[in-house]
N, C-alpha and C positions, 0 to 999 in steps of 0.2 A: 747650313747656318741661316737663320732668318733674323735680320736686324730691324725688321719692321715691328712696331708696337701694336698690340691688340687694342680693340676698342676699350676694354677694361683698363688697360695700362695707360692709355691716353686720358681716360677719365680720372685715374689716380693722379696723373700729372696736373690736370686742371684743378682738381680739388686741393692738392697741396699748394699749388701756386697761389690760388685765391686765398687760402688760409694764411700763407706767409706774407702776402701783400698787405693783409689787414693787421697781422700780429707781429711782423718783423720788418717794419719800415726803417729807414735810416735813423730816424729819431729814436726809435726803440733800441736799435743796435748801439747807438752812442750812449744811451742811458745804461744799458746793461754792461757796457765796458767799464763803467765806474763803480759797479756794485761788487761786493765781496764774493757773491755766489757766481756771477757771470752768466746767469740765465734766469728766466722768469718761471717759477714753479707752476703757476697757473697755466701759462702757455704750454709748458712741457706736458702737463696733465692732459690738456685738450689734444695736443698732437699725439701723445702716446696712447692715451686711453680711449678718447672719444673718436679720433681718426684711426686708431689702431696701428700707428706707424711703428711703434716699438716692437710689436709682435709680428711684423710682416714676414720675416724670414725665420720665425720660430715655429717649429712643428706644432701641429694642433694638439698633440697629446701633452704639450707643456704650456698650453694656453694661448698659443700664437695662431696666426692666420694660415700658416703652412704654405706661404707663397715662396718666392725664391729671391736670389740676389739681384735679378733684373728689376723686380719691383722695388727693392730697397735702393737700387742704384738710381731709379727715377726720383725717389725722395731726396737722395743725397745730392743729385744734380740741382734740384730746386732749392735745397737748403744752401748750397754753395752760391747760387744766384742771389739769394736774399741775405747772405752772410749771417745765417741763423746762429744765434748764440744759445746753444743747447747741448746737452751731453749725448748727442746723437751718435757721433763716431765712437766715443768711449764706451757707451753702454750697449748700443744696438749692434755695432760692428765688432769691436774688440772683445768685449766681455762675452757677449752671447756666442760669438763665433768660437772663442776659446773653449767655452763649456761644451759646445756641440762637437768640436774636433777632438776633444779629449776622450769623448765616448763614455763618460762616467754618468750612467743613468740616474744614480741616486742624486748626484749633484745637480744634474739637469732638472730633475723633479723638484728639488728644493729651491733652486735659484731662478730658473728660467720663467716660471709664472710671474714672479715679481718684476722681472725685466720686461716681459711682454705687456703687462698692464700699466707700466710706468711708475710703479711704486718703489722700485729698487734701482738706484743709480749705481752703476758698476764701472770698473775700468780694469785694464791690464797694466800691471807694473812690471815692465821688462827691462827698460834701459837704465843704465847706471851712469857714472860720471863720464865715461868715454863717449856717451851719446850714440853708441853703435847698437842698432836694432838687430842686425843680422849675424852677430857674432856670439855663439854660445860660450866661447871662452871668456867673453867680457863680463859674464855674470859671476859676481863674487858673493852675493847675498846667499846666506846659508840657512838650512833648516835641519832640525834634529828632532827625534822622537822625544815626547815629554812624558809619556805614560798615561796621558789623559784618554778618556773615551767619550763617545758621543757623536752625533751627526751634524752639529752646527759648526759654523766657522769659528766660534769661540771655544769649542771643546773638541777639537779634532785630533788630539793626540800628538800634535807637533807644535814646535815653536819656530818662528822665523826671525832672523837677525840680519841687519845690514841696511843699506841705503839705496833707494831708487830715485832716479832723476828724470825729468821731462815726462812725468806721468800725466796723460790727458785727464783733465777733470779730477785729478787726484785729491783736490782740496774739498770736494763735496761728495765723492763716491762713498756709499755705504758699504759696498762690497768691493774688496780689493783682491784681484787675482794676481798673486805675486809669484814670479819665476825665481826659484831659489835652487841652490845646489845641495844635494844630499850625497851620502856615500855611494848611492847607485847612479847619480848623474843629475841632470836637470829635471826638475819637477815643478808643478804648479800647485799653489796653495791658496785656499780661500781664507782671507783675513777680514775681520770686521773693521771698518774704518774708524769707528768711534771708541775703540779700546784704548786705555791709557798707555799701552806699550807702543802705540803708533803716534809719531809726531809728524804733522803735516805743515809744510811751508809753501805758500804760493810762490811761484817763480815769475819774476819779471820777464816778459817776452815782448818781442817786436809786435806780435799780433794779439791784441787784447780781446779779440772776438773768440779766441780759442784758448781756454785756460790750461795751464800746466802747473804741476806741483812737484816738490821734492819730498820724499817720504823716508822716515827713519824708523826702522823696526828694532825693538829691544826685547828679544824673547817674546814676540807677540804670539798669542795662541792662534793656531792655524789648523786647517783641515786639508789633508792631501786630496787632490783631485786626479783621477785617473791612476795610471800605474807609476810607481816611484821610479824615477830615472829615465822615463820614456817620453818626456814631453816635447822634445825638440821637433820631431817630424810634424806634430800637430801645430806647434807654434810657427813653423815655416809656412804652413798653409794659411794660418791666421794672418801672417804678415803679408802674404800675397793678396788675400781678401782685403786687408786694410789698404794696401797700395791701390787697388782698384777702386775702393770706396773714395779715397782721396782724389783719385783721377776723375771720378764722376763729379765730385764737388768742384774741382778745378775747371772742368768743362762748363758747368753751370755759371760759375763766376766769370770765366773768360767770355762767355756769350753775353753776359750782362754788361761788361765793360765795353765790348764791341758795340752793343746797342747804344750805350751812352755816347761813344765817340761819333757814331753815325748820326744820332739825333742832334748833337752839338754842331756837327759839320753842316747840317741842313739849316740851322737857325742862326749861326754866328755869321754876321755879314762883315766883309772886309773889302775895301775898294769897290763898294757898291754891289758885291756879289757874295752869296754864301760861300764859305771857305771850302765846302764840299765840291764846288765847281772847279776848283784848281786841281790841276793834274797831279801835283805832288800828294795832295790829300787823298785824291781818288785812288792812286796807286797804293798808298799806305793802308787804306781801309780795305782794298781788295786783297792785299797780302794778309792782313789780319783775318779776313773772312776765311781764306784758304787755310790758314794755320788753325783756326778754331774748329772748322769743320773736319779737318784731318784728325785733330785731337779727339773730336767727338766720336769718330769712327773707331779710333783706338780704344777709347773708353767703353763703347758699346760692345766691341769684340771682347774686352776683358770681362764685362758683366755676363756675356754669353758663356765664356769659358768657365766662370765661377759657378754658373748654374748647370751647365751641360757637359763640360769637357774637362775633368780634373787633370788629365795628362797635359793639356795645353795651358793650364793655369799659370805655371811659372813664367813662361815666355809671354803670355798675354798680359800678365801683371806688370812685368818690367817694361814692355812696350808701351802700355797705357800710361804708366807713371812717368816715364821719360818724356813721352810726347806731350802729355797734358800739362806737366809741370812747366816745360819750356813755353808752350803756347800761352799759358796763363800769365807768366811773367812778361812775355812779349806784349800781350794784349794790354795788360795793366800799365806797362810803361808807355806804350804808344798812345793810350787813352789820355794820359797826362800831357803828352806832346801835342795832341790834337787840341786839347783844351787850352793850351798855352798857360799864361800866368795864373789863371783862376784854378787850374788843375793842381797847383802846388799849395793851395791854401788849406788850412785846417777845416774850414767850413764846407769844402767840397768833398764828396764821398770817394773821390778817386784814390786818395791815399790809403783808405781802409782796404780797398781791393789790392793795392800794391803791396801792402804789408802782409796780407793773407797770401798773396802769390809767392812771396819770397819765403815765408815760413812754411807753407805747405809743400813747397818744392823740396825742402830738407826732410820733411816728415816721412819716415819709413824708407829713407834712401833717396838721394838726389839723382838727377838725370844721368850724371856720369857713372854712378854706381849701377844704375839699372841698365844702361847700355852695355857696360862690361858684363853684367850678369846675363843679359840677353844673348850676347855673343857666345858666352860659355855654354848656355843651354842649347843654342842652335848648332854649335860646333860638336857638342856631345851627341847630337842626333844624326850627324853625318856618318855614312858607312866608312869603314876603314879602307884606306887606299892600299891595294895590294902592292907589295914590295916589288921593285923593278928587278929583273934577273941580273945576276952579277955578270 
């Protein structure tokens, strides 16, 4: 395992950071929080098409760059640092990964080129009212054959009915990948987001930098993706990839709030000295640095596993999500403490990161869930202990 980045990967990081510093400053994040779309289409076009970010992990035969999850993780880390308001997680991670994992070559050929060039916004609609991502039994949305024919999402021979909740960027996605139950089991269907049989309701959330929606399907025309009834193994891997993607975002954001706390401790003077000179602040910042760097190692291990070691992916994903979620919440909370009274004000950006920290910790499973899952994975790998003689 090599956790050192290549020159090309470091250049990718510099390019993305420079772009986001110019196009996603705090003022722009606050503006987009108040818009209906929640993102800037022009900035998304530049990021997706001109910088090629949307197609980084898409194979070349489908119009992508053919890189891997490590390169995508670098982008996600920088996006988290800047609190980028864009359909990056929903389109590039959730939707693209679902299409690739299902192994439906026709669907990949139809949908991935649009995702790769930034013209198609897509998302995965999995969760329902229970809010459980990892429970196939929680899916009650149904699909049935309609007798139609054709290759598009609107004439795929199926209809989908039911309700989905907490769908990332569900209010703007043109392509909805809907998990529904058929007579054969769980399957994934492509549904056009603009058909009249789909009703979309924006959901009020703690973190307005990442939009969610509730979707209601009333016999919506759909196209089956992959094999009927065989979607859950592919979805499990998609959820692991999504957990690692969020972990990468969390590391970038945690690193940013640590920098904010350190910079303030150097400049805020109390009793004639910078507050960073006091031992209590020094210890607090040292502990934060250790937590963030430990989380960074866990996230990078997860990115490596996603790219190179499928067998290690479940354990690596749960380790990264648990470690990075806790580190981000701690860093965002302590950043406010270091700033004191000003850190509690609306005008200061600290609260934006705190809200993202708490919301992203719940996304795709919280730390308690992933620690339990990690324990189960590791215990399952242990050899059986031979029984003691009677």
